[in-house]
C-alpha positions as CSV (number, residue, x, y, z in Angstrom):
1,M,0.0,0.0,0.0
2,K,2.8,2.4,0.9
3,R,4.5,1.6,-2.4
4,F,1.3,2.2,-4.3
5,L,0.8,5.6,-2.6
6,A,4.5,6.5,-3.3
7,L,4.0,5.7,-6.9
8,I,0.9,7.9,-7.0
9,F,2.9,10.7,-5.3
10,V,5.8,10.4,-7.8
11,S,3.4,10.2,-10.7
12,S,1.6,13.4,-9.4
13,L,4.9,15.2,-9.1
14,S,5.9,14.2,-12.6
15,M,2.6,15.4,-14.0
16,M,3.0,18.7,-12.1
17,N,6.5,19.1,-13.6
18,V,5.1,18.4,-17.1
19,V,2.4,21.0,-16.6
20,S,4.9,23.5,-15.2
21,A,7.3,22.9,-18.1
22,L,4.5,23.3,-20.6
23,A,3.4,26.5,-18.9
24,E,6.9,27.9,-19.0
25,S,7.3,26.8,-22.6
26,N,4.1,28.5,-23.6
27,A,5.1,31.6,-21.7
28,A,8.5,31.6,-23.5
29,K,6.7,31.2,-26.9
30,A,4.4,34.1,-26.1
31,A,7.3,36.2,-24.9
32,A,9.2,35.4,-28.1
33,T,6.4,37.0,-30.2
34,L,6.5,40.3,-28.3
35,P,8.7,43.0,-29.9
36,N,11.6,44.5,-28.1
37,I,11.2,48.2,-27.5
38,I,13.8,50.9,-27.4
39,I,13.2,54.6,-26.7
40,F,16.1,56.9,-27.3
41,L,15.4,60.3,-25.7
42,A,17.9,63.0,-26.5
43,D,18.2,66.1,-24.3
44,D,18.0,69.6,-25.7
45,L,18.6,68.4,-29.3
46,G,17.6,71.0,-31.9
47,Y,15.2,70.2,-34.7
48,A,17.9,70.8,-37.4
49,D,20.7,69.0,-35.5
50,I,20.4,65.7,-37.3
51,G,21.2,64.9,-40.9
52,V,17.7,63.9,-42.0
53,N,16.4,67.2,-40.7
54,G,19.1,69.3,-42.6
55,C,22.2,69.3,-40.4
56,K,25.3,69.6,-42.6
57,D,28.3,70.2,-40.2
58,I,27.8,67.4,-37.7
59,P,27.3,63.9,-39.1
60,T,24.6,61.7,-37.4
61,P,24.6,58.5,-39.5
62,N,23.3,56.2,-36.8
63,I,20.4,58.4,-35.8
64,D,19.6,59.0,-39.5
65,S,19.5,55.3,-40.1
66,I,16.4,55.0,-37.9
67,A,14.6,57.3,-40.3
68,K,16.0,55.5,-43.4
69,N,14.9,52.1,-42.0
70,G,11.6,53.4,-40.7
71,V,9.7,56.7,-40.7
72,R,10.6,60.4,-40.0
73,F,7.9,62.5,-38.4
74,T,8.2,66.1,-39.8
75,D,5.8,67.4,-37.1
76,G,6.9,65.5,-34.0
77,Y,6.5,67.3,-30.7
78,A,7.6,67.1,-27.1
79,T,4.9,67.5,-24.5
80,H,6.7,70.5,-23.0
81,C,9.5,73.0,-23.7
82,V,11.7,71.9,-20.9
83,C,13.1,68.6,-19.7
84,S,11.4,67.3,-16.7
85,P,7.7,67.7,-17.6
86,S,8.4,66.3,-21.0
87,R,9.9,63.1,-19.6
88,A,6.9,62.8,-17.3
89,G,4.6,62.9,-20.3
90,L,6.5,60.1,-22.0
91,M,6.5,57.8,-19.0
92,S,2.9,58.4,-18.2
93,G,1.5,58.4,-21.7
94,M,-0.6,61.5,-21.0
95,Y,-0.4,65.2,-20.6
96,Q,1.6,65.7,-17.5
97,H,-0.8,68.6,-16.6
98,R,-3.4,66.0,-15.7
99,F,-1.4,65.2,-12.5
100,G,0.2,68.7,-11.9
101,F,3.6,68.0,-13.3
102,E,4.1,71.3,-15.1
103,A,7.6,72.6,-14.0
104,N,11.2,71.5,-13.7
105,S,12.4,70.7,-10.2
106,G,15.6,72.7,-10.0
107,P,18.6,71.1,-8.3
108,E,17.6,68.1,-6.2
109,K,18.6,69.6,-2.8
110,Y,16.3,72.6,-3.4
111,A,13.4,70.8,-5.1
112,A,9.9,71.0,-3.7
113,D,9.0,68.2,-1.3
114,N,6.2,66.8,-3.6
115,F,8.3,66.8,-6.8
116,G,8.0,63.6,-8.9
117,L,5.8,61.4,-11.0
118,P,3.1,60.2,-8.5
119,R,3.0,56.6,-7.6
120,E,-0.6,56.3,-8.7
121,I,0.4,57.1,-12.3
122,P,1.9,53.9,-13.7
123,T,5.0,54.2,-15.8
124,L,5.5,52.5,-19.2
125,A,8.1,50.3,-17.5
126,E,5.7,49.1,-14.9
127,K,3.2,48.2,-17.6
128,L,5.7,46.4,-19.8
129,K,7.3,44.6,-16.8
130,G,3.8,43.2,-15.9
131,A,3.6,41.8,-19.4
132,G,6.9,39.9,-19.1
133,Y,9.5,42.3,-20.3
134,A,13.0,42.8,-18.9
135,T,13.1,46.5,-18.3
136,G,16.2,48.7,-18.2
137,M,16.8,52.4,-18.0
138,I,20.1,54.1,-18.8
139,G,20.7,57.8,-18.3
140,K,18.9,60.9,-16.9
141,W,15.7,60.3,-14.9
142,H,14.6,63.8,-13.7
143,I,11.1,62.8,-12.6
144,G,11.6,61.8,-9.0
145,F,14.3,62.0,-6.4
146,K,12.8,60.5,-3.2
147,E,12.7,56.9,-2.2
148,G,9.9,55.1,-4.0
149,L,10.1,57.5,-7.0
150,R,13.4,56.4,-8.5
151,P,13.7,54.3,-11.7
152,H,14.4,50.9,-10.0
153,E,11.3,51.5,-7.9
154,R,9.1,52.5,-10.9
155,G,9.2,49.4,-13.0
156,F,12.8,49.2,-14.2
157,D,14.7,46.0,-13.3
158,Y,17.9,47.9,-13.9
159,H,18.9,51.6,-13.9
160,F,22.3,53.1,-14.4
161,G,22.4,56.9,-14.6
162,F,21.5,59.9,-12.5
163,L,18.4,61.5,-11.1
164,S,18.6,65.2,-11.6
165,G,18.6,67.6,-14.6
166,A,22.2,67.9,-15.6
167,R,25.7,66.8,-14.6
168,T,29.3,66.8,-15.9
169,Y,30.2,64.2,-18.5
170,L,33.8,63.9,-17.3
171,P,35.0,61.1,-15.0
172,G,36.7,62.3,-11.9
173,K,35.2,65.7,-12.0
174,K,33.3,66.7,-8.8
175,D,29.5,66.8,-9.3
176,N,26.7,67.1,-6.8
177,D,24.6,64.6,-8.7
178,P,26.2,61.1,-8.4
179,V,25.9,58.4,-11.1
180,I,24.0,55.5,-9.5
181,R,23.2,51.9,-10.2
182,N,19.8,50.9,-8.8
183,G,20.1,53.6,-6.2
184,E,23.7,53.0,-5.2
185,P,26.5,55.5,-6.1
186,V,29.1,54.2,-8.5
187,T,32.4,55.7,-9.9
188,T,32.6,56.3,-13.7
189,T,35.8,55.9,-15.6
190,K,34.8,57.2,-19.1
191,Y,33.1,60.1,-20.8
192,L,29.5,59.7,-19.5
193,T,27.8,59.1,-22.9
194,D,30.3,56.3,-23.7
195,E,29.7,54.8,-20.2
196,F,26.0,54.9,-20.8
197,A,26.4,53.1,-24.2
198,D,28.4,50.3,-22.4
199,E,25.6,49.9,-19.9
200,A,22.9,49.9,-22.6
201,V,24.6,47.2,-24.6
202,S,25.3,45.1,-21.5
203,F,21.6,45.3,-20.5
204,I,20.5,44.0,-23.9
205,E,23.0,41.2,-23.7
206,R,21.8,40.2,-20.3
207,S,18.1,40.4,-21.2
208,Q,18.8,38.0,-24.1
209,G,20.7,35.6,-22.0
210,T,24.0,36.1,-23.8
211,K,26.0,36.9,-20.6
212,N,26.4,35.1,-17.4
213,E,25.1,38.0,-15.4
214,E,21.3,37.9,-15.0
215,L,18.7,40.5,-14.4
216,P,16.6,40.0,-11.3
217,T,13.9,38.2,-13.4
218,K,12.8,34.6,-13.6
219,N,13.9,33.9,-17.1
220,P,17.2,35.2,-18.5
221,A,15.9,35.5,-22.1
222,K,13.0,37.9,-22.4
223,P,11.7,40.6,-24.7
224,F,13.3,43.8,-23.5
225,F,12.4,47.4,-23.0
226,L,15.3,49.8,-23.0
227,Y,14.7,53.5,-22.1
228,F,18.0,55.2,-23.1
229,A,17.5,58.7,-21.8
230,F,20.6,60.8,-22.7
231,N,21.8,63.9,-21.0
232,A,23.5,64.7,-24.2
233,V,23.5,67.4,-25.7
234,H,22.4,69.3,-22.5
235,S,25.0,71.6,-20.9
236,P,27.7,71.6,-19.5
237,M,29.7,71.9,-22.7
238,D,32.3,69.2,-21.9
239,A,34.5,68.5,-24.9
240,N,35.3,64.9,-25.8
241,P,37.5,63.0,-28.2
242,Y,34.7,63.1,-30.9
243,S,35.3,66.8,-31.3
244,A,38.7,66.2,-32.9
245,A,37.0,64.7,-36.0
246,L,35.1,68.0,-36.5
247,S,38.1,70.2,-37.2
248,G,36.3,71.8,-40.1
249,I,34.0,73.6,-37.6
250,A,35.7,76.9,-36.9
251,D,33.6,77.9,-33.9
252,E,35.0,76.2,-30.8
253,K,31.7,76.1,-29.0
254,R,30.0,74.5,-32.0
255,R,32.8,72.1,-32.3
256,T,32.4,71.0,-28.7
257,Y,28.7,70.7,-29.2
258,G,29.4,68.6,-32.3
259,G,31.6,66.3,-30.3
260,M,28.8,65.8,-27.7
261,L,26.3,65.1,-30.5
262,S,28.7,62.7,-32.2
263,G,29.1,60.8,-28.9
264,L,25.3,60.6,-28.7
265,D,25.1,59.3,-32.3
266,A,27.9,56.7,-31.6
267,A,26.0,55.5,-28.5
268,V,22.8,55.0,-30.6
269,G,25.0,53.2,-33.2
270,R,26.4,50.8,-30.6
271,V,22.9,49.8,-29.4
272,L,21.6,49.3,-33.0
273,A,24.6,47.2,-33.8
274,K,24.0,45.0,-30.8
275,V,20.3,44.5,-31.8
276,H,21.5,43.5,-35.3
277,E,24.2,41.2,-33.9
278,L,21.6,39.3,-31.8
279,G,19.2,38.9,-34.8
280,Q,16.6,41.1,-33.2
281,E,16.4,43.9,-35.8
282,E,13.1,42.8,-37.4
283,N,11.4,42.4,-34.0
284,T,12.5,45.6,-32.3
285,L,10.4,48.8,-32.2
286,I,12.6,51.8,-31.9
287,F,11.9,55.5,-31.2
288,F,14.2,58.5,-31.2
289,Y,13.2,62.0,-30.2
290,S,14.2,64.9,-28.0
291,D,12.6,66.1,-24.7
292,N,12.4,69.7,-26.1
293,G,14.0,72.0,-28.7
294,G,17.6,73.2,-28.5
295,P,18.7,76.2,-26.3
296,T,20.5,77.8,-29.2
297,T,22.2,80.7,-27.4
298,Q,23.7,78.4,-24.8
299,T,24.9,75.4,-26.8
300,T,24.8,76.4,-30.6
301,S,22.0,73.9,-31.2
302,R,19.9,74.6,-34.3
303,N,16.2,74.7,-34.7
304,D,16.1,76.0,-38.3
305,P,13.8,77.0,-39.9
306,L,11.7,77.2,-36.7
307,R,11.3,80.3,-34.5
308,G,12.3,80.1,-30.9
309,Q,14.1,77.6,-28.7
310,K,14.0,75.7,-25.4
311,A,11.7,77.2,-22.8
312,Q,9.4,78.6,-25.5
313,F,6.2,77.3,-27.1
314,Y,7.2,78.7,-30.5
315,E,8.0,75.7,-32.8
316,G,11.7,75.8,-32.0
317,G,11.0,75.0,-28.4
318,I,8.7,72.0,-28.9
319,R,9.0,70.6,-32.4
320,V,11.9,68.1,-32.3
321,P,13.6,65.3,-34.3
322,F,11.2,62.4,-34.2
323,L,11.9,59.0,-35.7
324,M,10.5,55.4,-35.5
325,Q,11.7,52.1,-36.8
326,W,10.2,48.6,-36.7
327,K,11.4,46.6,-39.7
328,A,8.8,43.8,-39.4
329,K,5.9,46.3,-39.3
330,V,6.9,49.7,-40.8
331,K,8.0,50.3,-44.3
332,A,11.5,51.9,-44.6
333,G,12.1,55.4,-45.8
334,G,8.7,56.9,-44.9
335,T,7.8,60.4,-44.0
336,Y,4.7,61.2,-41.9
337,T,3.5,64.8,-41.8
338,Q,0.6,64.9,-39.3
339,P,1.4,66.2,-35.8
340,V,2.4,63.6,-33.2
341,M,3.5,63.9,-29.6
342,G,6.1,62.2,-27.3
343,F,3.4,60.4,-25.3
344,D,2.4,58.6,-28.6
345,C,5.6,56.5,-28.1
346,H,4.0,55.2,-24.8
347,A,0.7,54.2,-26.5
348,T,2.4,52.7,-29.5
349,A,4.6,50.5,-27.3
350,L,1.6,49.2,-25.4
351,A,-0.3,48.5,-28.6
352,A,2.7,46.6,-30.1
353,S,2.9,44.6,-26.9
354,G,-0.8,43.7,-26.8
355,I,-1.3,45.6,-23.6
356,A,-4.9,46.9,-23.2
357,I,-5.3,50.4,-21.9
358,P,-7.7,50.5,-18.9
359,E,-10.9,52.4,-19.5
360,D,-10.7,54.1,-16.2
361,K,-7.1,55.3,-16.9
362,P,-7.2,56.5,-20.5
363,L,-4.1,57.8,-22.2
364,D,-3.6,61.0,-24.3
365,G,-1.1,59.1,-26.4
366,V,-2.2,57.3,-29.6
367,N,-0.9,54.2,-31.3
368,L,0.9,55.5,-34.4
369,L,1.3,52.2,-36.2
370,P,-2.0,52.2,-38.2
371,F,-1.4,55.8,-39.2
372,V,2.1,55.5,-40.5
373,N,1.0,52.2,-42.3
374,A,-1.9,54.0,-44.0
375,E,-4.3,51.6,-42.3
376,R,-6.2,54.5,-40.6
377,P,-7.0,57.8,-42.3
378,G,-6.9,61.2,-40.7
379,A,-4.7,62.6,-38.0
380,P,-3.8,60.9,-34.7
381,H,-4.9,64.0,-32.8
382,D,-7.6,66.5,-33.2
383,F,-5.4,69.0,-31.4
384,L,-2.3,69.3,-29.3
385,C,-1.8,71.6,-26.3
386,W,1.1,72.9,-24.2
387,R,1.1,74.9,-21.0
388,A,3.8,76.2,-18.6
389,G,2.3,78.7,-16.2
390,T,1.3,81.7,-18.3
391,Q,2.9,80.3,-21.4
392,K,0.3,78.4,-23.5
393,A,-0.1,77.0,-27.0
394,I,-2.5,74.9,-29.0
395,R,-2.2,73.4,-32.5
396,V,-5.3,72.5,-34.5
397,G,-4.5,71.3,-38.0
398,D,-2.2,73.9,-39.6
399,W,-3.3,76.6,-37.1
400,K,-1.4,77.4,-33.9
401,L,-2.2,79.8,-31.1
402,V,0.7,80.9,-28.9
403,Q,0.7,82.8,-25.6
404,E,4.4,83.3,-25.2
405,G,5.6,85.6,-22.4
406,R,3.8,87.2,-19.6
407,S,2.6,90.5,-20.8
408,G,2.2,90.0,-24.6
409,S,-1.1,89.0,-26.3
410,A,-1.7,85.6,-27.9
411,E,-0.6,85.2,-31.5
412,L,-2.1,83.1,-34.3
413,F,-0.1,81.4,-37.0
414,N,-0.8,79.3,-40.0
415,L,2.1,76.8,-40.0
416,K,1.4,75.6,-43.5
417,T,2.2,79.0,-45.0
418,D,4.3,80.4,-42.2
419,L,6.4,77.6,-40.6
420,S,8.8,80.2,-39.0
421,E,5.8,81.9,-37.2
422,T,6.6,85.4,-38.4
423,T,3.2,86.7,-39.2
424,D,0.6,87.0,-36.5
425,L,-2.9,86.5,-38.0
426,A,-4.9,87.1,-34.8
427,A,-6.4,90.4,-36.0
428,K,-7.2,89.1,-39.5
429,E,-8.6,85.7,-38.4
430,P,-10.7,86.4,-35.3
431,A,-13.0,83.4,-35.8
432,K,-10.1,81.0,-36.0
433,F,-8.5,82.7,-33.0
434,G,-11.7,82.2,-31.0
435,E,-12.0,78.6,-32.1
436,L,-8.5,77.7,-30.9
437,A,-8.9,79.7,-27.7
438,A,-12.1,77.8,-26.9
439,K,-10.5,74.4,-27.6
440,F,-7.6,75.3,-25.3
441,T,-10.1,76.3,-22.5
442,E,-11.9,73.0,-23.0
443,W,-8.6,71.1,-22.7
444,E,-7.6,72.9,-19.5
445,R,-10.7,71.6,-17.8
446,G,-9.1,68.2,-17.8
447,T,-5.9,69.5,-16.1
448,I,-5.0,70.6,-12.6
449,P,-2.8,73.4,-11.4
450,A,1.0,72.9,-11.1
451,K,1.9,71.1,-7.9
452,W,5.3,72.8,-7.6
453,I,7.5,75.5,-9.0
454,R,11.1,75.3,-10.0
455,Q,13.3,76.0,-6.9
456,D,17.0,76.7,-6.5
457,Q,19.2,78.6,-4.0
458,R,17.5,81.9,-4.8
459,N,14.0,80.9,-3.7
460,A,14.5,77.9,-1.5
461,T,16.6,76.5,1.3
462,E,18.3,73.1,1.1
463,G,15.6,70.5,1.7
464,G,13.1,72.4,-0.4
465,A,11.5,74.9,2.0
466,P,10.7,78.2,0.2
467,K,12.5,81.3,1.4
468,T,10.4,84.0,2.8
469,G,9.7,86.8,0.3
470,S,11.7,85.1,-2.4
471,T,10.9,85.2,-6.1
472,P,9.1,81.8,-6.4
473,K,9.9,80.7,-9.9
474,K,12.1,81.2,-12.9
475,G,10.2,83.4,-15.3
476,T,7.9,85.1,-12.9
477,A,6.4,88.5,-13.8
478,K,8.8,90.2,-11.4
479,A,11.9,88.7,-13.2
480,G,10.4,89.3,-16.6
481,N,9.6,93.0,-15.8
482,R,13.3,93.6,-14.7
483,V,14.4,92.4,-18.1
484,D,11.8,94.6,-19.9
485,E,12.8,97.7,-17.9
486,A,16.5,97.1,-18.5
487,F,15.9,96.7,-22.2
488,K,13.8,99.9,-22.5
489,K,16.5,101.8,-20.6
490,A,19.2,100.7,-22.9
491,D,17.1,101.3,-26.1
492,A,18.0,105.0,-26.3
493,N,16.6,105.5,-29.8
494,N,13.4,103.5,-29.1
495,D,13.7,101.3,-32.2
496,A,12.9,98.1,-30.2
497,K,16.3,96.6,-30.7
498,L,19.8,97.0,-29.3
499,T,23.1,97.2,-31.1
500,R,26.3,95.8,-29.7
501,E,27.2,99.4,-28.6
502,E,23.8,99.9,-26.8
503,Y,23.9,96.5,-25.1
504,P,25.0,97.0,-21.5
505,Q,27.0,93.7,-21.2
506,K,28.9,93.5,-24.5
507,D,30.5,90.2,-23.7
508,L,27.0,88.6,-23.7
509,F,25.8,90.2,-26.9
510,D,26.8,87.3,-29.3
511,A,25.0,84.8,-27.1
512,V,21.8,87.0,-26.9
513,D,21.8,87.8,-30.7
514,A,20.4,84.4,-31.6
515,N,19.7,85.0,-35.3
516,K,23.1,86.8,-35.8
517,D,21.6,89.9,-37.5
518,G,23.6,92.3,-35.4
519,F,20.7,93.3,-33.1
520,A,19.3,92.0,-29.8
521,T,15.5,92.2,-29.7
522,L,13.5,92.2,-26.5
523,E,12.4,88.6,-27.4
524,E,16.0,87.5,-27.8
525,V,16.9,89.0,-24.5
526,Q,13.9,87.4,-22.7
527,V,14.7,84.0,-24.2
528,Y,18.4,84.3,-23.2
529,Y,17.6,85.1,-19.5
530,R,14.8,82.7,-19.3
531,S,17.1,79.9,-20.5
532,R,19.7,81.0,-18.0
533,R,17.2,80.7,-15.2
534,E,16.1,77.3,-16.5
535,Q,19.7,76.1,-16.5
536,G,20.1,77.5,-13.0
537,A,22.5,80.2,-14.0
538,T,22.7,83.5,-12.0
539,G,23.8,87.0,-13.0
540,P,22.5,90.4,-13.7
541,T,19.9,91.4,-16.2
542,P,21.0,93.3,-19.3
């Protein structure tokens, strides 16, 4: 009898093992059908800084290859004109204004106590991890500093990078923002972009089971999600060996910038080469875009032919290089001209992975695949909106309404005939002006006020407590009025522009004169000082 029971027990165990093996085999087969997903996010890259968008002096062959093997979006937008809110829009898949994420943090030690992507808003990594993906993030986070809000606590199996908005690229150089691996500080030994590339390649290898090291996941071979969030080409302007190959660029600052961009392109190339080596090219969905437009006066980035730059809602501040590749699903060499937004990467990744969007937590992002494949007519979005305090914008079709600045009136542009936003049609097209204004008001009803302001040493103490009587935010009316008053005082002949001789700080004139026409307009001065405040710089007004 005992022997009979033992045989039944052994037989039961064998059957359980068979069932378990079948389940694991089925799970592995299901996982094998899921596409890998890579999102490359550049930092402060100008619209015209890549070859397929017209850049001539800095080669970007690897970035360009994504467009050549997939599709280029001519009208691709970031969800904000500065870094942090834009990244929150990508990770959440929605307008970050829906949960009060409307401003940068400022340096970590001065940031508001409530800064960060709320736990109740699931990240793309959390969703993909739940579907069986190995998830890795390399680079700049900038959407949460505190425990529970860091990448390895928000769905990423592995994170190597830093948490704040900017840091040095150079190893051994003192920096207040350490490079960390899953929350623990590490020492870097290479130029940071190169080190990030090493880590990205290593993550892909581990996720595919081609190295002995294993991610903290059950199966070593899984579909992977890599979020490669560069800090390049954001300041500081740290030269690197790539600059030497750009000796034909006479301007030293542009040459340094070119080296930083070349390093970014090389990192993209290394990841693409690894995907090809592993035979995963056909089954990998790849995105490349920038978190906002380039800050031209600070870094020599180029947004041509667009007006404006980072920290503005003119096209130069929000329209960015935007590319997608999926060899198995998307025809090579395509161009898509309808407006799309950064959060569409989120929605497209979910659709590609077969993950349903909960009805009680809808996204603003849209699956782009049926649109670029001509399976669905029309535009992905009826309209797109932007807001940063008193700065506002909305695009409806070819029409765009912009409230840029604190005291100026809103402007209306037709981007089809006036891509550079030179001619305000608000007075000539009052009906269209009213239509866009009404739509923006309707959109705002689904948002909430900003939960924090940008804080630094000028308006907060270490730990994030506001200083009594401080100017609360970069770009407040008080700061803006100081610039306006200084400009008017310097404009002796009242022609609304300053020559080099009129400009009070002549050593800054070349940086302020963004279009190099020999004059500094009030708009150029405002942009320059707004960007300096955004970067955390200090100094007198003009």
